[in-house]
C-alpha positions, 0 to 999 in steps of 0.5 A, spaced: 936 024 853 931 028 856 931 035 853 935 034 847 938 040 843 932 044 839 935 048 833 930 054 831 931 056 824 929 064 822 931 067 815 930 075 817 930 081 811 928 088 814 924 086 819 927 091 825 921 093 827 919 086 829 925 082 830 926 084 838 919 083 840 921 076 836 927 074 839 925 077 846 919 071 846 925 066 844 929 068 850 923 067 854 922 060 852 920 055 859 925 050 855 932 053 854 937 048 851 936 051 844 940 054 838 938 060 834 941 060 827 938 066 824 940 069 817 940 076 814 937 075 807 940 082 805 936 087 809 938 094 808 935 097 814 937 095 822 936 089 822 942 086 822 945 090 828 939 089 832 940 081 831 947 082 833 946 086 839 942 080 841 948 075 840 953 079 844 949 077 851 946 070 848 951 065 845 946 060 843 944 066 837 948 064 831 948 070 826 949 069 818 949 073 812 945 069 807 951 067 801 944 067 796 938 070 795 931 068 798 928 064 803 931 058 800 938 059 800 937 062 806 933 057 810 939 052 807 944 056 810 940 056 816 939 048 817 947 047 814 948 050 821 944 047 825 946 042 830 940 040 834 936 033 835 929 037 833 929 042 828 923 047 828 922 054 824 920 061 827 918 067 822 922 074 825 916 077 825 913 073 830 912 071 837 913 065 841 908 063 846 913 062 852 912 054 852 912 053 845 918 050 845 917 046 851 910 043 849 913 041 841 918 038 844 915 035 849 910 032 844 915 030 839 919 026 844 913 022 847 911 020 840 918 018 837 920 019 829 916 020 823 911 025 827 910 032 826 909 036 832 904 043 831 900 048 835 894 052 834 896 059 832 893 066 833 893 071 828 895 078 830 895 085 827 896 093 829 890 095 823 886 088 825 885 082 822 881 081 815 875 075 815 879 071 809 886 070 815 881 069 821 878 063 817 884 061 815 885 061 822 880 057 825 880 052 819 887 051 820 886 051 828 881 045 827 885 041 823 891 041 828 886 040 834 884 033 831 891 031 828 887 031 821 891 036 818 893 032 811 885 032 810 884 038 807 891 039 804 890 041 797 885 047 799 891 050 803 898 049 806 895 045 813 901 045 818 903 053 819 910 055 817 913 058 822 909 052 827 911 045 827 917 042 829 921 034 826 926 030 829 932 032 824 933 025 822 927 026 818 927 032 815 933 030 813 929 023 810 924 029 806 930 033 804 930 038 808 930 044 804 933 042 799 928 045 793 927 050 788 920 050 789 915 055 792 912 056 796 917 052 800 912 051 807 907 048 803 912 044 798 915 041 805 908 040 808 907 035 801 914 032 803 911 030 810 904 028 808 909 023 802 913 020 807 906 019 812 909 023 817 903 023 823 901 030 825 901 031 833 894 033 835 894 040 839 890 044 843 894 050 845 895 056 842 903 057 840 905 061 836 902 068 834 902 070 827 903 077 825 900 080 819 902 086 816 901 090 809 908 088 807 909 081 809 913 076 804 906 072 804 903 078 801 907 082 796 912 076 794 911 073 787 913 066 789 906 066 793 902 067 789 896 063 786 899 059 781 905 057 784 899 054 789 896 051 784 902 048 781 904 045 787 898 043 788 897 039 781 905 037 781 904 033 788 896 030 787 899 027 780 904 024 784 901 022 790 894 021 789 892 021 782 890 013 779 893 013 772 887 008 770 882 012 773 879 018 768 880 025 772 874 030 772 874 038 774 869 040 777 868 048 776 868 054 771 871 060 775 878 063 775 881 057 779 877 052 775 881 055 769 888 056 771 888 048 773 886 046 766 890 050 763 896 047 767 893 041 765 893 043 758 900 045 758 902 037 762 898 034 756 894 031 762 886 028 760 880 031 764 873 031 763 871 038 766 864 039 768 860 045 772 853 047 774 852 053 770 848 052 765 851 058 762 857 055 761 855 048 759 856 046 752 860 051 751 868 050 749 873 053 754 880 053 752 878 048 746 875 044 751 867 042 752 864 044 759 859 039 760 853 038 766 855 034 773 851 029 770 857 027 766 861 024 771 855 019 772 858 016 764 865 016 767 868 009 770 870 010 777 873 018 776 877 022 781 874 029 781 879 036 783 873 041 786 875 048 784 868 051 787 870 055 793 863 057 795 862 054 802 855 053 801 856 050 794 862 046 797 857 043 802 852 040 797 858 038 793 860 033 799 853 031 800 853 029 792 859 025 793 857 022 799 850 019 796 856 016 791 859 013 796 865 016 795 871 019 799 875 025 800 882 024 799 881 018 794 875 020 790 874 027 790 880 033 792 878 040 794 883 045 791 880 051 795 
């Protein structure tokens, strides 16, 4: 099939200010064989009316109302009504580059199944982009240019939720949106990783990601830091932890403490080390903090790094390199 149908799944809630620009960017696509399945998640503004006006002029737009509450039920409904051979997502407050669908579809068709097509992203905001978001954009794009997204999957979500495309059969194979685990986009990327879908490199900006104060990723409790730690540990223990090897947590800051608390709840044994002389020898959560040299006493350990400072991370990488340890096998950065 030369130009297969692409299903664009869009959940929305109270984004009336941005929906016209979002939908117009899809109407302007150079690739025309698409359908939009767009689900209203109980909006209280004029969002539904805006979308309804678009459906009156383009039959490729299918408007539905969420019969549940939240983005996961909305995505399930989206997916249930999709007919495309290829599936992609879109956020209702963002903008597509005119060649986004054509580029993603072309890459996916040329590489075949068991691949994920994605593209570079660019944040924009009327109030300006924070340094943190710009660093995230640069980090994400650097991975996407080389298709090495999974190499740092335990840091953050390494494939942007509104900028990927896969075969529908592949999405079905990883159980699509049948999950109760948030953040749902991060969970899906971990399932791509588990299925060993290869990420296709891309060096073109295909998606314009809007930031503003009430965006769901900023306000929804499901996107809180604890949710990220839970999902990281869930998949680490499932996919990368080797049972016979001792586990080490490196770092005694807020994130390190959150990780160790969760491990204690799960009754997973671990060793805890840091470089802070004020904490070494003390007991935190009834667990003794030891110096990094303690790693030498362990037989072939695996280490989770919870240290966020870039300079400290660089030194930690050098430490593991001197030991001939490999990233994503022997050590894993969780931030």
